Structure formats: C-alpha cells, structure tokens
matplotlib code that plots the C-alpha trace (Angstrom):
import matplotlib.pyplot as plt

x = [-98.6, -100.9, -100.0, -103.7, -105.4, -108.9, -110.6, -111.5, -115.0, -115.1, -114.2, -112.1, -114.0, -110.8, -109.3, -106.0, -103.4, -100.7, -97.9, -99.4, -96.1, -94.2, -90.5, -87.7, -86.6, -90.1, -90.0, -86.3, -86.0, -82.4, -83.0, -85.4, -88.1, -90.9, -91.1, -89.9, -87.0, -88.9, -91.8, -89.4, -87.7, -91.0, -92.2, -88.9, -87.8, -84.3, -84.1, -81.0, -82.5, -84.8, -86.0, -88.1, -90.5, -91.9, -91.8, -95.1, -93.9, -96.0, -99.3, -101.0, -103.3, -100.4, -100.0, -96.5, -94.8, -95.0, -98.7, -99.1, -97.1, -99.2, -102.4, -101.1, -100.7, -104.4, -105.3, -102.9]
y = [-29.6, -29.5, -31.6, -32.5, -34.5, -33.7, -31.3, -27.9, -27.9, -31.6, -33.7, -36.8, -39.9, -41.5, -40.7, -38.8, -41.3, -40.2, -42.0, -41.1, -39.6, -42.8, -42.3, -44.7, -44.8, -46.0, -49.0, -50.0, -53.8, -54.7, -58.4, -58.8, -60.6, -58.4, -56.3, -52.8, -52.0, -49.2, -51.6, -54.3, -51.9, -50.6, -54.1, -55.5, -57.5, -57.6, -55.8, -57.8, -61.3, -62.5, -65.5, -63.3, -62.8, -66.3, -66.6, -66.1, -64.3, -61.2, -63.1, -65.7, -66.9, -68.3, -65.7, -65.1, -61.7, -61.0, -61.6, -59.3, -56.6, -56.9, -56.7, -53.6, -51.9, -52.3, -50.5, -47.6]
z = [-35.3, -32.2, -29.2, -28.6, -31.3, -29.9, -32.3, -30.8, -29.2, -28.5, -25.5, -25.5, -24.4, -23.0, -19.7, -19.5, -18.4, -15.9, -14.1, -10.7, -9.6, -10.1, -10.6, -11.5, -7.9, -6.9, -9.2, -8.9, -8.3, -7.5, -6.9, -9.8, -7.8, -9.1, -5.9, -5.9, -3.5, -1.8, -1.0, 0.2, 2.6, 3.9, 4.6, 6.1, 3.1, 1.7, -1.7, -2.5, -1.9, -4.7, -2.6, -0.4, -3.4, -3.2, 0.6, 2.6, 5.7, 5.1, 4.8, 7.1, 4.3, 2.3, -0.4, -1.5, -0.7, -4.5, -4.5, -1.4, -3.2, -6.5, -4.5, -2.7, -6.1, -6.8, -3.6, -4.1]

ax = plt.figure().add_subplot(projection="3d")
ax.plot(x, y, z, "-o")
ax.set_aspect("equal")
plt.show()
C-alpha cells in the first residue's frame, strides 16, 4: 500500500502539513493556563501559577497574558 494517496503524475492541491518543529517540550503547560511553559519562562511568567494567564502585565492595552501568547502564535 503506497504511503502517498496522490496518483502518479498528478499534484496534490492541498498543502503538506507539518508540525513546524514543535515538540512536546515546546507545548508543555504545567499550570494549565493555556500558555506553554517555555513561553512563560521566556516572558518572565511563572509556569506553575495559572493565575498569570488572565493577568495583563505583559500588555499595556489590557489584553490578558493568554491573549498575548495566542497572538504571538499567529506571528510565528
């Protein structure tokens, strides 16, 4: 059984999806606030304190730290 379902001589109209190099360590979230531990450490948050997810100390416009994190994923 072939690993590629695209018939020989044709191209697939859909992009090939990859994980972009993401590993389990990149997305580990110890405090379950929705922000990865690695991102929290990089931005001075506590990866063992879930309350920092809804705080707004990383943004002057009033966005929560979780919103700042999610927006950073779009730009990566």
